[in-house]
N, C-alpha and C positions, 0 to 999 in steps of 0.2 A: 494561369500557371504561376507558381511562386517565383519571386525575383531572386536569382542567385548571384547578383552582382556583389563584388567585394564590399565589405562594410567595416568601419572602424568603431570600436566601442571603448568606453571608459570603464575599466574594471577596478573597483575599490575592494581591497583585500585586507582583512583584519590581521594585524601583526602584533605578536607578543614574544619578547625575548626573556626567558627565565633568568638569564644572567643580569639583565637590566631591571626587571620587575616593573612595577607600576601598572596602570590600568590598561595599557596597550593603546594602539592607534590604528588608523587605516592608511595604507599606502595606495597611491593612485597610479594605475598603469593604463596605457593605450595599446590596444591590440586590433590588428586588421585580420579579418578572416575572409576567405574566398567564398565560402558557402556556409552560412550560419545554420542551415537546416541539417547539415551533416556534422555539426560541431557541438560537442557536449561541454558542460562546465568543467568536467575533468580534463578534456582536451585543452581547454583554456588555461587551466592551472599548470598543466605539464608544459605548455608552450611558454608561459610566463617564467616558470622555473628554469627552463633551458635557455631562453633567449634574453631574459631581463634581470632575473634575480635568483641565483643559485641557492640562496639561503632560505627561500620560501619553503615552509614545511606543511605538508598535508598527508593524509593517509588514504591508500587505495590498494586494491588487490585484483579482484576478478575482472572488473570493467564491464560486467554484464548484469548488474543489479542483483547479484546473488550473495555476495559476502557481507554487505552492509558496512564496509569499512569507510566509505567516503561520505557518510552522512554529515551534512552541514546546513547552515541557514543561508539560503540564496534569495536575495531580494525580500528578506523578511519572512520566508517560509521554509520550513524544514524539508529537505529533499536529498536524494542521492545525486552527487555530482555527475556520476557516470550515466544517469538516466535523464538528466535535465538538459534539454536541447536549447542552445543559445537563442535560436530563432523564436522560441516561445516566450522569451522575456521581453517585456515592453520597455520602452524608454532607451535613452542613449547610455545610461549608467547601469552597471550590474554590481551589486554589493554582496560580498561573500564573507561570512563570519562563522565562528565555531558554534557548535550546539550549545543551547542553554543548559543551566543546572549542572554542568560538569566542570571540574577544574581544567584550565587550559594548560597544556604541556608546552606547546610552542605554536604560534600562529593559528592554524586551523585544526591542530591535533589536540584532542581532549583526552583526559584520563577516564576510561570507562569502568574503573574499579567500583564506583558507587552503583553503577547499573548492574553489574554482575553480583555484587554483594546483596542487593535487594532481591535479585533472582534467587539466590540461595536461601534468603530469609523466608521466601514463600514456599519452601519445600517443593521446588519445581523440578523434581526428579521422580522417575517412576519407581514405585515399590509395589510389587505384586501382592495381591490379597492372599494368594495361596500358591504353593509350589505346583508346577505342572511338568509333566514329563514330555508334553508336546506343546508347541506354540498355540496360544489362544487364537481362534479363528473369528475375525470380524470382517465381514464382507465389505468390499469397497462401496457397494450400493446400499449398505444397511443404514437405518435411521441414525444409529449412534455415530457412524462414521461421517455421515453427511452433516451432522450438527457441528462437528469440530473441524471439518475439512480445511477450510481456508485459514483457520487460526493456527494450523500446524505449519504454515508457510513463513512464520516470523523469522527474520534474518538477524535479529538483535542489533539493528543499526542505531537505535537510540532516538530516532526522530520523534517517536510518540512521547517519550519522556521529556524531550526538549520543548515540545509544544504545549505540555500540560502545565497550567498555572498552579495547580495544586501541588505539584512536585516542589515548588518553591516555598509554599506555606506550611506543608506538613512533612517534616523531615523523616517521619517514620512511615510515610506513604510508600508502598511497594512499587507503585507506578504501573502504567498501562501494560507494558510488555510482560512484566512478571505476572500480573493478574490474568492476562490473556493465556499465558502458559498454565497457570493454575486451573483455569477454566477447562482446558483440554484434558487435564488429568481428572478433575472432578466429574467430568462427563464420561469418563472411561470406566466401564463396568469391571475392569480388572484391577482398579485402584485399591491399594491396601492401606493408604493413609488418608482416607476420605474425611473422617471427622477432624483429624489433626490439621489437615490442609485447609479445611473450611474455617476452622477456628483461627488459623494463622493469617488468613487472607481477608476475612470479613470486615475487620476494622478498617482496612485500607479502602474497601469498596465504598464505605460511607464518607470517605474523603472526596470521592469523585463528585463533581458538580454537573456532570453530563453536558459539558461544553462541546463535546465531539471534536475537539482539536486533534486528538490522537487518531481518530478515525479519518479525519480529513487529510492528514499528511502522510499516512502510512504508504510507503512505496509498493507494498504488496497487497494493498486494498483490504486489509484486515480491520475489522471493527472491534477495537479493544473495549469500546463502550458497550457493545453487545455482550462481550464476555463478562464484564463487571456486573451488568444487570442480571445475567444468568446466575452468577454466584449469589447475589442478593435474593433472588427468587428461590433458589435452592435452599438457602438458609431459612427463609420464611416457611417453606414447606416442611422442613425437617423439625423445626422448633414447634410448629403448630399441630403436627399430625398426632392423632390419639396414641397414647402409650409411648411417646417419644422418649428415647434414652439419651438424647443429646446432652452433652456435658453442660454444667451450669455456666462455665466461662463462655461458651458459645452463646447461650441465651442472653448473657449480659451484654454481648456485642450488638444485639438487636435493639432498634429504637424502642422505647417504652410505648406499648400499645395495649389497648383492651383486647379481650378475647374476640377473635374474628369470627364472622358468620361461617358456618360450615360450607356454604355455597362458594366461598372465596378460597377455600383450601384446595390447592391444585392437586390433581392426581399425578402419579409419577410421570406419565407420558406428557403431561402438560408442561413439564419443565423443559421439554425438547421442542424448540420452535418448529412450526410446520414449514419445512423447506423442501421444495420440489426437486427431484433429480433433474439434470445430472450434477448441478453445481450448487454450492452453498450461496445463500442470498447475499447480495452486496449490501453495503450500508444503506443505500437508498431503499432497496427492496425489503430489507429486514425491518426498517423502521415503519414503512408503509403497511406491511402485512401483520406485524406482531405488536406494535406499540399500543394499538387500541385494546388488544387482548390483555396486555400487561397492565393497562391503566387501572382496572378495578382493584388489583392486588396492591399496586403502588399507592393508591389513595389511602389504604389502611396502614401499610407497612413501610413503603419506600418513597418518602417524599422527594428524594433526589431525582426520581425518574420523571416527575411531572413536566419538567422542561422538555424532555424528549417527546412526550405524548403530544405536546402542542405542535410539533413539527409534522405529524402524520399526514394531515390534509395536504401539505405542500410538497410532500416527497413522493408523488406519484411517478410511475414509470414514464420516462421520456418517450415521446413519439419518435418513430423513425423519420429521418430527414434525408433529403438529397443535397449533397455537398458538391459545390463547383470545384472541379479539379483544374480546369483551364480550357482554353480554346482547343478544339479537336485538331485543328491544323498545326498546332504546336507539337504534335506527336506524329512524326512521319511514319508512313507504312513500313513495316518490317523492322521497326526500332523498339528498343526498351529504354524508357526514360524515367527519371525520378522526379516526382512532383510533391509539393507540400500542400496538404489540405488543412484548412482551419475552419472551425465552426464554434459558436458559443454554446455553453452548457450551463444549466442552472440546476443545482441540487439543493432544494429547500431555499435557504436564504443566501446560498453561496453561488456566485456567478464567476465563471472562468472561461477561458478560450482553449480548446483542445487544438493542438497543432502536431501533425505527424506526417512523416514521409511515406509515400506509396510508390509502387512500381507500375508504370503504364506500358503495357505491351500492345502494339498496334499491328494487327494482322493485315493481309493484303486487301481484304474487304474494307472499303472506306469507313463503314460504321461498326466494324468488329473490333472492339477494344476489350482487353482483359486487364483488370487492375488488381494487383496483389498487395497484401499486407507486407510491410517491410521487415517484420519480425520473424525469426526462425521458429518453427513449430517444435523445436527441441526444448530450449530454455528461454525463448524470447529474445535471443541475441539479435543484433542488427545485421541484416544481410546487405550485400552490395552486388551490383550487376557487373560481371566481367565480360567486356566485349570480345576480348581475345579468345576466351574459353567458351563463350556463349552459354554461361551458366550464372545462376544466382549462388553466391558463396557465403558461408558463415565462417569467418576467420577464427572464431573462438574455439569451435569444436570440429571443424573440418567438414561440416555438412555441405552438400551441393544439391541444387535443384536444376532441372532442365528448364528451357524457356517456357514450357507449359505449366511449370510449377510442381511437376512430379519429382519425387526424391530420386536422385541419381546415386548419392553416396550418403551413408549414415553419419551421425546417429539420429537425425530427425525421424520421428515415427510416422509422419504423414505429409501429404502434399502441402504446399503453401496455401494460406487462407486467401480467399478471393472476396471482392466486393461485387454487389449487384451494380450494373452500370446502365446508363442511358445517354444518348446524345440528343440535345435539344437546343435549337437556335444556335447551332455551331459550337456549343460548349459540351464538354464531357462531364457527367455527374456520377457520383457514387453514392450508394445508400449507406447511411451510418446511423446507428441507434443512438 
């Protein structure tokens, strides 16, 4: 079981005062927390502001990973402050600084104007191909919808742009977020600016070096790399197809190549990666399933993709594993306790440790445990157990769950998610993919 003893951390926060100017500096704070597994970096900043330095500036709004306001660099990695759990950060020191590639307004607050200006430059608004008297019907389970499903979840936090090294070297680069939005529109059969949008975005796609930084840090698990490669493949198909009427300026954006063999010219449906229902493939699944199929086309046209193809053999689906929650005797019968589970994860060349709280409910039967996911099924907000009310409660939206995880009050659409459990050698384990 996780150790919930109070702990003191050193928090280093970047400070910049526009009235003073200069390069800025880091201030050192010490902060004691009673339970790091229930403390986010946003909680840390709020406490520092209230108890140690009222002048500390940072931005936040929803506190449930939905608005994107609190994007910053935490221990060298872009993340949302409201989603980053203090217990997940190793070492005694925690370093917090503003996003890269953006002008700093004050302390951790950056000017997002360059981000939204690039958004506009990519024609990232919908323009219907023709007027309709009734809404166009695209079924949620349709192939077209499944291709773009996760990419529509972007919250414009700017983490992907901050992580992208090319954003520093190419000032005209639209950036991962804008190109991800362009992808969702180019893949939409209702799009009326298809050719113009493609011409506007394609040059930026060739600035991408497929480093996968944007995919790695996205708090909504969107692969902007996938979106960028889709746009490149789409352009290759439209330029090379017989009788193409694509404008000459779009052709000029393509890398100079000789005529491609007919066998490598994709059919229209080939542009839509094969994604099984009900959810869009994650970064790992996408790369492992589609990169080899893309490789033949990229050898001829898209040299930038070759780095991604090399990853395919290493990005296989992780096997399910049993994770130790703690000694079974630490969860008394008739109680609901919070525990912290931790386990290593390897995605290709990246290694990290996943740490998350879970709820352990122990029934009267000595070996009958139920372990619940601590996230609400409505918008993924953090739940807490209220002993007085005997309920799991979501403070953000008022959702309530009974002790068995069944919804008592909305808006959650379904019961709490559960883990498979087993007890072995006196320890409680849960199954995690």
